[in-house]
C-alpha positions as a Python dict, from the first residue, in 0.01 Angstrom:
ca = {
    (1, 'X'): (0, 0, 0),
    (2, 'X'): (163, 88, 328),
    (3, 'X'): (-2, 318, 587),
    (4, 'X'): (195, 492, 859),
    (5, 'X'): (130, 742, 1139),
    (6, 'X'): (436, 968, 1136),
    (7, 'X'): (356, 1155, 1456),
    (8, 'X'): (82, 1288, 1682),
    (9, 'X'): (12, 1650, 1771),
    (10, 'X'): (166, 1866, 1891),
    (11, 'X'): (494, 1706, 1784),
    (12, 'X'): (426, 1610, 1425),
    (13, 'X'): (701, 1601, 1166),
    (14, 'X'): (739, 1829, 867),
    (15, 'X'): (626, 1664, 549),
    (16, 'X'): (727, 1810, 215),
    (17, 'X'): (486, 1722, -65),
    (18, 'X'): (510, 1822, -429),
    (19, 'X'): (258, 2103, -483),
    (20, 'X'): (199, 1986, -840),
    (21, 'X'): (88, 1639, -723),
    (22, 'X'): (-92, 1725, -398),
    (23, 'X'): (-352, 1980, -294),
    (24, 'X'): (-274, 2158, 34),
    (25, 'X'): (94, 2058, 3),
    (26, 'X'): (211, 2361, 200),
    (27, 'X'): (-5, 2272, 499),
    (28, 'X'): (205, 1963, 576),
    (29, 'X'): (521, 2154, 671),
    (30, 'X'): (367, 2267, 1001),
    (31, 'X'): (506, 2075, 1300),
    (32, 'X'): (215, 2123, 1542),
    (33, 'X'): (-7, 1872, 1361),
    (34, 'X'): (16, 1494, 1351),
    (35, 'X'): (65, 1335, 1012),
    (36, 'X'): (-14, 1003, 849),
    (37, 'X'): (70, 885, 500),
    (38, 'X'): (-6, 614, 250),
    (39, 'X'): (296, 489, 59),
    (40, 'X'): (310, 291, -259),
    (41, 'X'): (604, 60, -200),
    (42, 'X'): (630, -8, -572),
    (43, 'X'): (713, 356, -653),
    (44, 'X'): (1064, 429, -531),
    (45, 'X'): (1080, 784, -670),
    (46, 'X'): (746, 914, -530),
    (47, 'X'): (643, 670, -256),
    (48, 'X'): (388, 895, -77),
    (49, 'X'): (50, 883, -250),
    (50, 'X'): (-171, 1034, 25),
    (51, 'X'): (-137, 1227, 349),
    (52, 'X'): (-353, 1358, 631),
    (53, 'X'): (-272, 1618, 898),
    (54, 'X'): (-461, 1630, 1229),
    (55, 'X'): (-466, 1804, 1565),
    (56, 'X'): (-651, 1802, 1894),
    (57, 'X'): (-946, 2037, 1937),
    (58, 'X'): (-841, 2347, 2134),
    (59, 'X'): (-1137, 2323, 2372),
    (60, 'X'): (-1207, 1949, 2384),
    (61, 'X'): (-912, 1715, 2436),
    (62, 'X'): (-1134, 1417, 2346),
    (63, 'X'): (-1183, 1543, 1990),
    (64, 'X'): (-931, 1506, 1708),
    (65, 'X'): (-972, 1725, 1399),
    (66, 'X'): (-857, 1590, 1064),
    (67, 'X'): (-734, 1911, 901),
    (68, 'X'): (-599, 1839, 557),
    (69, 'X'): (-638, 1528, 347),
    (70, 'X'): (-468, 1499, 12),
    (71, 'X'): (-424, 1223, -243),
    (72, 'X'): (-186, 1247, -537),
    (73, 'X'): (-379, 1378, -836),
    (74, 'X'): (-295, 1072, -1046),
    (75, 'X'): (-416, 833, -772),
    (76, 'X'): (-755, 983, -683),
    (77, 'X'): (-1056, 757, -700),
    (78, 'X'): (-866, 443, -592),
    (79, 'X'): (-996, 447, -233),
    (80, 'X'): (-656, 536, -87),
    (81, 'X'): (-785, 843, 102),
    (82, 'X'): (-1068, 659, 279),
    (83, 'X'): (-834, 372, 367),
    (84, 'X'): (-582, 614, 517),
    (85, 'X'): (-857, 796, 708),
    (86, 'X'): (-989, 466, 841),
    (87, 'X'): (-647, 379, 980),
    (88, 'X'): (-606, 721, 1144),
    (89, 'X'): (-960, 692, 1284),
    (90, 'X'): (-887, 354, 1441),
    (91, 'X'): (-554, 462, 1590),
    (92, 'X'): (-708, 782, 1729),
    (93, 'X'): (-983, 583, 1902),
    (94, 'X'): (-715, 350, 2045),
    (95, 'X'): (-533, 658, 2177),
    (96, 'X'): (-848, 762, 2366),
    (97, 'X'): (-1015, 1019, 2142),
    (98, 'X'): (-1397, 1010, 2175),
    (99, 'X'): (-1469, 1164, 1838),
    (100, 'X'): (-1307, 1278, 1518),
    (101, 'X'): (-1421, 1574, 1311),
    (102, 'X'): (-1341, 1707, 967),
    (103, 'X'): (-1470, 1989, 747),
    (104, 'X'): (-1505, 1916, 374),
    (105, 'X'): (-1553, 2146, 77),
    (106, 'X'): (-1660, 1910, -201),
    (107, 'X'): (-1901, 1620, -254),
    (108, 'X'): (-1623, 1370, -337),
    (109, 'X'): (-1459, 1420, 3),
    (110, 'X'): (-1803, 1408, 166),
    (111, 'X'): (-1870, 1066, 12),
    (112, 'X'): (-1523, 936, 104),
    (113, 'X'): (-1576, 1033, 468),
    (114, 'X'): (-1914, 860, 478),
    (115, 'X'): (-1738, 546, 357),
    (116, 'X'): (-1521, 563, 670),
    (117, 'X'): (-1814, 605, 910),
    (118, 'X'): (-1832, 984, 938),
    (119, 'X'): (-2168, 1161, 931),
    (120, 'X'): (-2276, 1516, 854),
    (121, 'X'): (-2340, 1711, 1176),
    (122, 'X'): (-2562, 1977, 1017),
    (123, 'X'): (-2291, 2236, 1087),
    (124, 'X'): (-2081, 2436, 843),
    (125, 'X'): (-1765, 2634, 901),
    (126, 'X'): (-1725, 3004, 832),
    (127, 'X'): (-1587, 2917, 490),
    (128, 'X'): (-1886, 2699, 395),
    (129, 'X'): (-1727, 2363, 461),
    (130, 'X'): (-1955, 2088, 591),
    (131, 'X'): (-1855, 1942, 928),
    (132, 'X'): (-1861, 1563, 955),
    (133, 'X'): (-1803, 1362, 1269),
    (134, 'X'): (-1717, 1008, 1370),
    (135, 'X'): (-1812, 867, 1709),
    (136, 'X'): (-1731, 500, 1769),
    (137, 'X'): (-2064, 389, 1918),
    (138, 'X'): (-2304, 590, 1702),
    (139, 'X'): (-2569, 415, 1495),
    (140, 'X'): (-2498, 384, 1122),
    (141, 'X'): (-2555, 708, 928),
    (142, 'X'): (-2907, 767, 806),
    (143, 'X'): (-3036, 857, 460),
    (144, 'X'): (-3195, 1188, 558),
    (145, 'X'): (-2882, 1343, 710),
    (146, 'X'): (-2670, 1213, 422),
    (147, 'X'): (-2902, 1377, 168),
    (148, 'X'): (-2914, 1701, 371),
    (149, 'X'): (-2537, 1734, 330),
    (150, 'X'): (-2556, 1657, -41),
    (151, 'X'): (-2826, 1924, -74),
    (152, 'X'): (-2584, 2177, 77),
    (153, 'X'): (-2350, 2108, -216),
    (154, 'X'): (-2631, 2113, -474),
    (155, 'X'): (-2696, 2480, -389),
    (156, 'X'): (-2343, 2577, -494),
    (157, 'X'): (-2163, 2661, -815),
    (158, 'X'): (-2030, 2319, -916),
    (159, 'X'): (-1827, 2159, -1192),
    (160, 'X'): (-2008, 1933, -1437),
    (161, 'X'): (-1835, 1634, -1275),
    (162, 'X'): (-1964, 1735, -928),
    (163, 'X'): (-2317, 1789, -1062),
    (164, 'X'): (-2317, 1445, -1226),
    (165, 'X'): (-2183, 1288, -907),
    (166, 'X'): (-2454, 1452, -693),
    (167, 'X'): (-2730, 1358, -936),
    (168, 'X'): (-2617, 994, -921),
    (169, 'X'): (-2671, 999, -544),
    (170, 'X'): (-3011, 1167, -540),
    (171, 'X'): (-3265, 981, -324),
    (172, 'X'): (-3008, 723, -212),
    (173, 'X'): (-2893, 632, 132),
    (174, 'X'): (-2534, 678, 243),
    (175, 'X'): (-2270, 448, 97),
    (176, 'X'): (-2184, 137, 291),
    (177, 'X'): (-1896, 175, 527),
    (178, 'X'): (-1595, 33, 349),
    (179, 'X'): (-1310, 115, 586),
}
């Protein structure tokens, strides 16, 4: 797997993704966001298997928002998204950002972000997404805050797969940081 930052905001490139393979495909054609991708060098016809778009916070130049993360539908669950996010996180910190933030709308994304060192802030957006944050020198995420975020999802109308996933994490601490 190859990981690449294609550009930083506000001068990010357009990225055309197949809407049948990727969620949020249309969001990657904007040029005001930075972009990063994961490529499968073995697949010559469809080399991009994941992408993330990001931009600087409008009121805090030390904060980078990860806006859209997508992994090809046939490649989900392989850890590609968290690996890509970990690389963007590290490069953003090297570029001088103090913190990274992202809003997630499902428990699978929530778990993936915890695996890259993000932690639930206790905040939600106006569209009921949970806000997670990464700060380089923060202590490892704690069990209570992790479970509080999972509880937010438990109160929602979920698929059977999401309910099973949440039940498997009941009374556990956050996953170990993997990336």
